[in-house]
Phi, psi and omega in degrees: 000126182276174178297323178298319178297313179298322179299311182291318182295320180296317181295319181294311184295316182296318180294318179301311179294326177294315177298318177300316183296319178294315183291323177294320179298319178296311183295320179299315178300315181293317177297321177295320181294324181285333187254000187298324177297320177298317179298321181288319179299320182273001178054048181278145180279167177298322178298318178296320181290319178293323175297322179295315181284343170296329177270332182289318186298311177300323181297310181299317181298321177288328181295316185268358188303318183295316184287329173297324175299314183298316179297317182296317180299313180298319184290313183295312183291321177293323176296317178296323177291322181292329179270014177062022180288317184296314179299316180299320182295315181291325178292338183279354178110359176284121181288161182294325175302316179296327181294332182286341186304309183295328178296314183285334174294315174296322176297320177297319178297314182290322181292319181292317181293318181296316185296317182293317180295310182289334180278323188227327188272306182298321176304327178297316177288333179295328180305312180289329179294317182292321176299315183298313182291324177293325183286322189248332187251338185232043185298326184258004184273140170050049183280343183218158175228156185232148173052064181271119174244132174199155173264119186259336172213167177307124176067020174232122185237141184245143173222135172226126184288317177222135178225132180259119175287342182280316183258353181058045178234134178242154184237145180059067184263145174213148177224120185244133175250134182238152176223117186051051178060020177242132179292125182248331184205140180224125177246126181233157177204150179294320173207165181226134184227141181277127176262104184295334180283310180279344183060042178226172174256140177251121177264139181243128181057067187258159175219140178233127177232140176257135182247126180253145176263124180240126177258123176220136179052041180058022177236142181259146176219159183242138175236139177256137174282168180292335172071198183238162176205157178190182183263325177224141179210123175270133183212156179251125179241160181277035177218157177226172179303328184292340178287341182256354181293144180270103187267107175279109184059036178298338179294341180297333184263014182246134171288172180299321176298315181293325177297316179302315183290322184289322178295320178297318185291319180297318180291325176296318182277353181069030182285151178274160176087008182294334182298327180302313183287326178294316177302314178299320179297311180298323182294323180295325175281333182275335182303318178298328176286327177299320178301316178295320178296313181293324177298314181300310181294322179297316176302314185297319186279347185235006186273350180266134182290135183247134179296333182276003182091194187271352186300318181295319184292320177298315177301314179300317177302315176293329180288322178290326173300316178297319180297315183296317180296320180295317179294317180296315182295324180294313182296321180295317179299315179296320182292319176300328179277353180087007180268355177214147183292134179304322178298315180293319181297326182280324185262344181299313176301319175301316180293320179296310181290330176293320176294317175301315183297317177298327175293319178295327182301331181292335185255007175277125178301125181236000000 
């Protein structure tokens, strides 16, 4: 690594962390202004508010890191071009491809740090942030769910007509067991309630029926035994109240390993909304490559010296950032609605902007 490489890498990293600090400070102040009434209504102490923003700041920093990298690259490179540093470097015999090396080294450092923090570290702090927001900001949101269907074990299916997340009580409960696609047992109850002390479910006014298959004259018919019934029954099910909770952006509090487990569980149970978690997983893997694409594009749009100064190049950088965010948001929305593959939604913006960058590369003076 040459002195020039170290010089460029140092400028990029220092600018990146400075821009992250400035943007996070602005966003935090805006967020505090919007939520100060809620803090006051809930009589939260200064320590509680600071604890909340201790978890909020890393989340925001990880969220804006790709675009922050792009802005930093445009600023650093345009300043170097304005001071004729780029021209001097190329005139000394350094090729444009070689000039890109320190940029990609800096991108590698930021991408690796971003992947590790967004994949495993920040989700841990997000768990406390999400609990805080649910407790103080979203008390009345998503307090109940209706018509819950899920597979909780192989060949065992659960149905609850209405479920309250506040009281952990479900109404019109049924549990059906199948064998070779034939119903063999059915357990029903007027309501089901979670016992937090015993860590079991209590069924009220329950009925259990066993269904036998009888084959006569090559035709199958089903007969039900009288079965059992009672007023109360404690039972253990392969679900807990958290499986019925409505998680608004709950994936923010999951590491990549936890996302994999949750997606596997949702697919097994036949739950809806699995696309949201699949998109989040793919985005976490695509983000490091997004950083490389934006670094490449940032160098291309700002490496040429402009007579009007760096203002135009910085403005162009912000415009391209806006276009990327808009495109990324659209593909994510379509994927979460099930209209687009999660894999395609996460990687399509990278592919499109990488293609655009390669096209721009042909017209850059080298």
